[in-house]
N, C-alpha and C positions, 0 to 999 in steps of 0.2 A: 441410550448410554454410549453407543458410539458415536452419536454425533457429537457428545460431549467431548469425548477422547478426540476426535479430529480438531474439535474445537481448540482443546488445552494443546494438543501438539500445534497446531498451526499458530498459536499465540506463543509459545515456546520459540518457535523459528523464528517468529517475527520478532523476538525481543534477542534471538542469538544473532540474528543478521544485524540489528540497531547494535548490539554492542562490537562487533566487529567493524561495522562500521565507524561507529565512533573511534575504536582503537588506531583504523585507518587515518581517519581525518585527522585526528589528534598528534599521531605519531610519524606519520609519511606523508602525508597530502601536500604540505606545505614544502618540504625540500623538494621533492618532487615537479611541483609547479613551476619554482624558480629554474628549473632548467629547461623549461620548453619556451619556444619560440611563442610571440603574442598571439597568433592564430590558435595555436594547440592550447596554450592559456587559458582561452578563453572558452575553449570547447571544454577543458576540463573543468572550470569554473561552473558550466552550465550542466556539464554530467553529475557533477557533485550535488549542485543544486536539486536535479532531478532526483537523484538517489534520495536525500534527504526529503523531498517531499512525498515520494512514495511510500517511504517508512511511516511518516508522519500520518498520511491517511490511512493507511492499512490499521496501525495500531488505534487511531481513533474509531474506527469503523469497529475492530476488534473489542475494542472497551465497551462502547456502545453495546453491542451483540453480547458480551458477557452478561450486562446487566439484565437484556431479555434472559437468557439462560439461568441468571439467579433470582427471574421474577420481580427485577425491580423496575422493569420498562416492558409495555407491550410491544410487539411487532409491528404494531402500526405507527407507533411514537418514533421507534428504531428506524424506519424507511420515510419518515419525514423529509423532504428535501435537504433540509441544513444538516439532517443527520445521516445521509446516504453517504456512499464513498466520494470524495471529491477529486478535483484535479484529474481527470480524465484525459484533457486535450495534451496535457503536459506528461502527465504518469504512465499513460498507457503507450505511449511511444515509443517504439522499438528504436534505439538510438544504437544499439549495436556496430553498425555501419560504422557511423561516428566514433565510436568508442576506440577503433581498431588501433589508433595511434597513442592511446591513453594507457596509462601503466597496468600490467595485466591483472593487479589485485583490484584497481579499480573497474577493469572490465567484469572480474567476477562478480564484484558487488552489485554491479549495475544489472548484469543478468537474470542473477537470482532474484533483487528485489523486482526485476519486473516480471519473472515470473509468479511471484508471492500476489504482486499488484494484481495480475490478469486472473488468478484462482479467486480473490477476494471480489474483485468487480463483476465475476461470474455469482459467487454467494450472494452478494448485493443484490444484483436483479433478481435472482432466485427467492430473496426474502421479500422483496419488493413485489413481485409478483403473486408470492403466497398471503402477503397481506392486503393486497387487493382483492384477490380470491376469497379471503376473511371477511373482507368489508363487504363485496356485494352477495355474499352468502346471508349476512344478517341484515341485507336491504339498505346498507349504506351506499352513500355513493363511493364511486372508484377514486382511488386517491391520486393525487395530482401530481 
């Protein structure tokens, strides 16, 4: 039960962060980026894309694992390579140093999305290890 409660809290956190990010991007981001020089504007665009990528990857992973909890999908199916948490090269990177010159609200969204992404990455690794353990225990091959 605690596992489901943790999962539900994490899903709510991700949805809340998505809604907050959407509000920021639609209400403030454009006006703030117009005040920036070219270099800072490019950094702003890159970090905004990183924010969106993190949230997209996290939500896709959470929805997949919601299906596992609901019995609609096995853990083996959920940990197939195309269903694992993606974008690790881009999303796992700590860009807090590069973001220091960006607006405070964007910095906050980036830091929180980074923390959430790293937590989900650990869960993804744990789920994959569990699926591999189940496969080996059942006499099957190790997952790729």
